[in-house]
SEFIMI-105975 format. One record per residue (C-alpha): x, y, z; residue in one letter. Coordinates in steps of 0.001 Angstrom, whole numbers, padded with zeros to 6 digits, always signed. Each point is the difference from the previous one (the first is absolute). Example, Ala and Ser with C-alpha at 12.3 -4.5 7.8 and 13.67 -1.06 7.14 Angstrom:
SEFIMI-105975
+012300-004500+007800A/+001370+003440-000660S/
END
This chain:
SEFIMI-105975
-069514+279188+006461M/-001464-001955+002838T/+001890-000858+003107S/-001692-003336+000596A/+002363-002973-000145P/-000624-002426-002810L/+000094-003771-000141A/+003162-001730-001211P/+000610+000948-003575T/-000709-002024-003118A/+001605+002599-002268S/+002607-001553-002325P/+003469+000814+001287V/+001178+001306-003364R/-002954+002368-000353R/+000668+001363+003480V/+003676+000463-000862A/-000942+001939-003132W/-002366+002177+001995A/+002766+000811+002476S/+002442+000691-002837M/-002359+002387-001797V/-000355+002040+003180G/+003758+000264+000472T/+000274+000906-003699S/-002265+002986+000585L/+002074+000935+003052E/+003209-000257-002025S/-001473+001845-002968F/-000929+002866+002286D/+003438-000091+001640F/+001960-000028-003251Y/-002191+002577-001695V/+000795+002361+002834F/+003663-001072+000043A/+000398+000941-003667Y/-002199+003026+000529F/+002032+001233+002976S/+003301-000450-001832A/-001118+002077-002974Y/-003184+002029+000532F/-000777+000739+003662V/+002659+002673+000507G/-000825+002188-003038P/-003779-000443+000282L/-000614+000306+003739F/+003138+001520+001550F/+001047+002449-002708E/+001169+002836+002322P/+002539-002303+001689L/+002169-000263-003107G/+001530-003104-001580A/+001828-001433+003024V/-002629+001036+002537G/-002782-001322-002219G/+001771-003354-000346T/+000448-000306+003767L/-003618+001004+000581A/-001216-002544-002557S/+002017-002784+001640F/-001466+001136+003321S/-003493-000666-001368T/+001216-003539-000689V/+001299-000284+003559A/-003120+001356+001707V/-002090-002960-001185A/+002544-002333+001555F/+000088+001890+003298V/-003706-000606+000666V/+000064-003631-001138R/+000554-001383+003518P/-003120+001845+001148I/-001971-001572-002831G/+001546-003372+000879A/-001259+000250+003577V/-003501+001041-001136I/-000428-002535-002788F/+001948-002652+001908G/-002582+000283+002756Y/-002793-000325-002546M/+001682-002961-001697G/+000511-001913+003247D/-003406+000875+001444R/-002373+000368-002964L/+001618-002135-002659G/+002555+000067-002810R/-002433+000362-002901R/-002080+002866+001430A/+003117+001952+000943T/+001556-000408-003445L/-003139+001378-001618L/+000471+003159+002048W/+003722+000367-000667T/-000281-000337-003772V/-003003+002355-000134A/+001755+002724+001978V/+003153-000328-002099M/-001790+000099-003353G/-002142+003022+000842V/+002930+001986+001422A/+002111-000708-003081T/-002788+001025-002338G/-000463+003279+001860L/+003682+000885-000471I/-000762+000126-003714G/-002518+002782+000666L/+002235+002282+002085L/+000721+003598-001032P/+003670+000844-000618T/+001877+002920+001586Y/-000624+002090-003117A/-003748-000641+000341Q/-000581+000355+003753A/+003257+000827+001756G/+000860-002185+002978W/-003505-001544+000178V/+000958-002778-002377G/+003180-000820+001934A/-001902-000159+003301I/-002672-002274-001474L/+002712-002141-001558L/+001591-000559+003404V/-003424-000821+001522V/-000731-002579-002697L/+003463-001483+000402R/-000749-000412+003723I/-003254-001783-000864V/+001886-002241-002425Q/+002574-000770+002653G/-002653-001019+002533L/-001533-002361-002559S/+003376-001452-000945L/+000570-000834+003650G/-002644-002732-000159G/+000173-001178-003604E/+003147-002113-000291W/-000366-002102+003129G/-003630-000792-000774G/+000809-000985-003580S/+002671-002425+001183I/-002398-001551+002517L/-002793-000247-002539L/+002282-002179-002130A/+001773-002020+002702T/-002982-000672+002261E/-001893-001593-002869H/+002922-002287-000892S/+001431-003112+001587G/+003286-000013+001886S/+001924-001677-002842V/-000598+002788-002528K/-000361+002893+002427R/+003376+001550-000901A/-000906-000107-003689F/-003391+001652+000471Y/+001601+002598+002266A/+002050+001052-003031A/-003009+000486-002300I/-001141+003343+001507P/+003588+001204-000514Q/-000679-000113-003743L/-002036+003129+000586G/+003194+002032+000195S/+001299-000751-003519P/-003541+000086-001409V/-000513+003464+001476G/+003429+001071-001217S/-000670-001260-003537I/-003413+001660-000204L/+001201+003347+001337S/+003294+000105-001923A/-001657-001223-003191G/-002634+002680+000331L/+002591+002731+000497F/+002008-001281-002986I/-003058+000187-002235V/-000887+003433+001341M/+003491+001424-000524T/-000095-001235-003604V/-003572+001073-000724A/-000059+003370+001756L/+002320+002995-000322P/+001734+001002+003242A/-002163+003087+000465D/-003245-001995-000265Q/+001367-002692+002274L/+000741+002640+002637A/-003288+001829-000619A/-002467-002903+000272W/+001492-003321-001105G/+001476-000774+003429W/-003540-000377+001348R/-000834-003050-002134I/+001917-002651+002006P/-001643+001066+003235F/-003498-000024-001451L/+000579-003501-001382L/+000185-001232+003590A/-003804+000236+000166L/-000804-002743-002556P/+002783-002125+001493L/-001669+000511+003369L/-003298-001331-001368A/+001706-003195-001171V/+001765-000464+003340S/-003203+000471+001982L/-001859-002494-002179Y/+002638-002696+000404L/+000295+000443+003746R/-003743+000113+000490W/-000343-003342-001828S/+002171-002033+002408I/-000623-001310+003492D/+001671+000653+003321E/+003110-002072+000683T/-000478-003341+001800P/+002754+000945+002439V/-001856+003078+001209F/-003252-001982+000137A/+001789-002478+002277E/+001300+002804+002220V/-003554+001329+000363V/-001486-003451+000639A/+002532-000706+002727E/-000440+003496+001487K/+003705+000777-000299R/-000271+003542-001340R/+002204+002425+001928E/-001815+002931+001563R/+002831+002386-000957V/+002164-001757-002634P/+002618+002772-000005F/+000659-000459+003735V/+000064-003807-000261A/+002490+000209-002852L/+002617+001976+001908F/-000634-001858+003241A/+000474-003452-001529Q/+002225+000426-003086R/+002223+003129+000304P/+003088-001732-001405A/-001974-001368-002943A/-001161+003521-000828V/+003602+001223-000135A/+000965-002927-002238I/-002941+000603-002334A/+000837+003695-000347I/+003612-000752-000856G/-000975-002710-002472A/-002307+002407-001832A/+002466+002879-000390L/+001769-001173-003150L/-003132-001063-001859G/-001746+003324+000605I/+003014+002290+000152G/+001551-001176-003262S/-003163+001034-001834Y/+000121+003459+001559S/+003650+000263-000998L/-000313-001359-003541M/-003404+001329-001042N/-000045+003400+001693T/+003514+001234+000731Y/+001819-001672-002898T/-002459+001401-002533I/+000592+003549+001183N/+003748-000631+000376Y/+000230-001551-003463G/-001629+003011-001645V/+001634+002792+002006S/+003527-001396+000514Q/+000682-002754-002531L/-001691+001442-003065G/-002516-002749-000699F/-003368+000923-001440S/-003086-000515+002138F/-001399-002310-002676Q/+003134-002200-000016D/-000254-000415+003752L/-003654-000996-000230L/+000747-002551-002723I/+002842-001524+002034A/-002204-000153+003088T/-002767-001700-001975T/+002391-002628-001393I/+001143-000803+003529G/-003609-000243+001207A/-000970-002339-002854L/+002749-002368+001078L/-001371+000045+003551Q/-003272-001488-001250L/+001992-003173-000603V/+002482+000116+002870T/-002422+000706+002859I/-001990-003263-000437P/+003268-001893-000485L/+001434+001419+003207F/-003285-000804+001746G/+000243-003607-001179A/+003615-000117+001183W/-001130+001256+003418A/-002301-003034+000336T/+003105-002203-000354R/+002619+001746+002148I/-002083+002385+002122G/-000974+003634-000448S/+002645+001369+002386A/+002829-001619-001962R/-001224+001428-003297V/-000164+003464+001571V/+003556-000480+001277A/+001384-001069-003390W/-001613+003020-001651G/+001496+002338+002594A/+003464-001519-000335L/-000084+000245-003790G/-001135+003617+000110T/+002740+000882+002478L/+002611-001397-002389L/-001198+001908-003069I/-000987+003319+001600A/+003193+001926-000761F/+000927-001607-003352P/-003506+000695-001284M/+000117+003735+000724Y/+003572+000256-001260Y/-001003-001370-003407L/-003029+002301-000106L/+002359+002987-000251Q/+000848-000941-003593F/-003541+001134-000881A/-000787-002398-002827T/-003468-001425-000476F/+001106-003693+000051P/+001790+000596+003320I/-003106+001734+001323L/-002170-002997-000950V/+002518-002428+001515A/+000009+002057+003192T/-003780-000128+000304M/-000021-003758-000707I/+002859-001047+002294I/-000892+002587+002608G/-003572-001267-000170G/+000383-003787-000004I/+002068-000342+003164L/-002128+002259+002243P/-003018-001738-001569T/+001114-003235+001654M/-000352+001694+003373S/-003260+001630-001079W/-001606-003201-001336A/+000608-001992+003181A/-000754+002817+002459L/-003671-000871+000532G/+000826-003618+000761G/+002720+001022+002450L/-002337+002332+001894M/-002884-002469-000045N/+002212-002564+001750D/+000929+002402+002805L/-003432+000805+001481F/-003089-001849+001299P/-003334+000399-001775D/-001776+001861+002820S/+001901+003247-000691F/+001722-000788-003286R/-001712+002763-001995Y/+001281+002602+002433S/+003427-001617+000125A/+000558-000046-003758L/-001514+003429-000540S/+001909+001767+002776I/+003355-001636-000780S/-000330+000739-003698Y/-001214+003548+000637A/+002945+000848+002253I/+002421-001336-002620A/-001846+001972-002661A/+000186+003156+002106T/+003771-000325+000230V/+000153-000721-003740S/-002100+003052-000785G/+002905+002202+001040F/+002498-001755-002252I/-000354+002493-002902P/+000557+002891+002418L/+002943-001658+001761V/+001604-001033-003285T/-000446+003515-001402T/+001636+001461+003115A/+002873-002496-000221L/+000407+000771-003699G/+000112+003740+000678T/+002564-000463+002788A/+002266-002144-002192T/-000356+001982-003211G/-002141-002852-001359F/+002899-002451+000067A/-000803-003146-001953W/-000083-002163+003142W/-002495+001964+002071H/-003145-002036-000975P/+002029-003186+000503G/+000522+000897+003659V/-003758+000127+000564I/-000642-003258-001860L/+002813-001780+001866A/-001329+001095+003398V/-003514-001207-000870L/+001408-003327-001178S/+002082-000537+003133A/-002931+000682+002345V/-002282-002364-001908T/+002675-002704-000107L/+000372+000056+003794V/-003784+000009+000510A/-000513-002928-002390A/+002708-001975+001804W/-001782+000643+003300A/-003377-000988-001490A/+001422-003288-001304A/+001082-000931+003534R/-003491+000474+001502R/-002627-002784-000002P/-002853+000406-002453V/-003299+000908+001706V/-002449-002889-000627P/-003031+000767-002190E/-003602-000987+000575V/-003133+000205-002096G/+001546+000103-003486A/-001311-002436-002569V/
END
């Protein structure tokens, strides 16, 4: 993990894109494993004395805490990415994430060690959050700064495949485990397996990222001596409006996942009567479809622009937010699957084109910091969505429309931000092959 700048890269663009996607897959796997884990296991295993409602709120708080510290991680790893290089920084972020996730699988429960396990869980979630602060932005840059300007929007979408890949791996694993293991064994030791599997996935991610070169864009920045001394300060001094636009544009893509894959799973089991396994199957079906739609939306972004694709996704999601949750009340499995598909495809449009939109907003001398900080702030807000939606549900007696309110607000904010991004000139790129 050297900090020395490298010569312009000769790494094939596709291999670099795969390396960036594998890293985001590990990030997403870790995120979704904990999302499913928090919705079903964290409360009883680590916060038993708080009771059912208190344990659920505490478990969702462990989801939120990782988001709260993400901006701090974004500043730290953004500095490293803009000063030391994209590749070296991404080796650190994926290593920290993988080790922290693996250690969660070794924690003692409340029954085994009292509050020690809960405290260590929060600490490891903080470590995960710091790592997440620098992972996404670097992965996008790894892909886009190796590509030419014509296909940049498409390659910006490739790392976004990590989200459905991580969702499929984690949900598929939980489905197999719930079938293969009785509930008592799953609660006793089976829940540890997904976290421990992060370690071999980490080894693969490190190998792929070690095998590629630094981006030609960063090499050009170094050669021309254009590195910012304090990228964080330069970002807010030169592009404050762009930061606000980027945060708004990211809210739907990130927030819809928190709503659908964390809150909706708990809500579906506790209020609508779905089985946990049915929810995982429906989520997996929706994620499988994203493997096809994300590259298609990325290709579309090369034709009409990333900001416009984000806007269309936000508008579509705004229109279906309330009808989707109304139909979910009928609690049939086909409706559940349709909800996960329709409620996944439209926000996926905004998600697929997000990296291209952000890439176009910022210059290369502090772009790592810009993408990481903007995304981390949006993710921090999104991390509270399960808590806010739970509170709104409690206040309204879990009226059918309460999750729709949250999804509609996210969609409206992203729609306005995408419109603003489309009206700004694209920042010219240098150094890419």
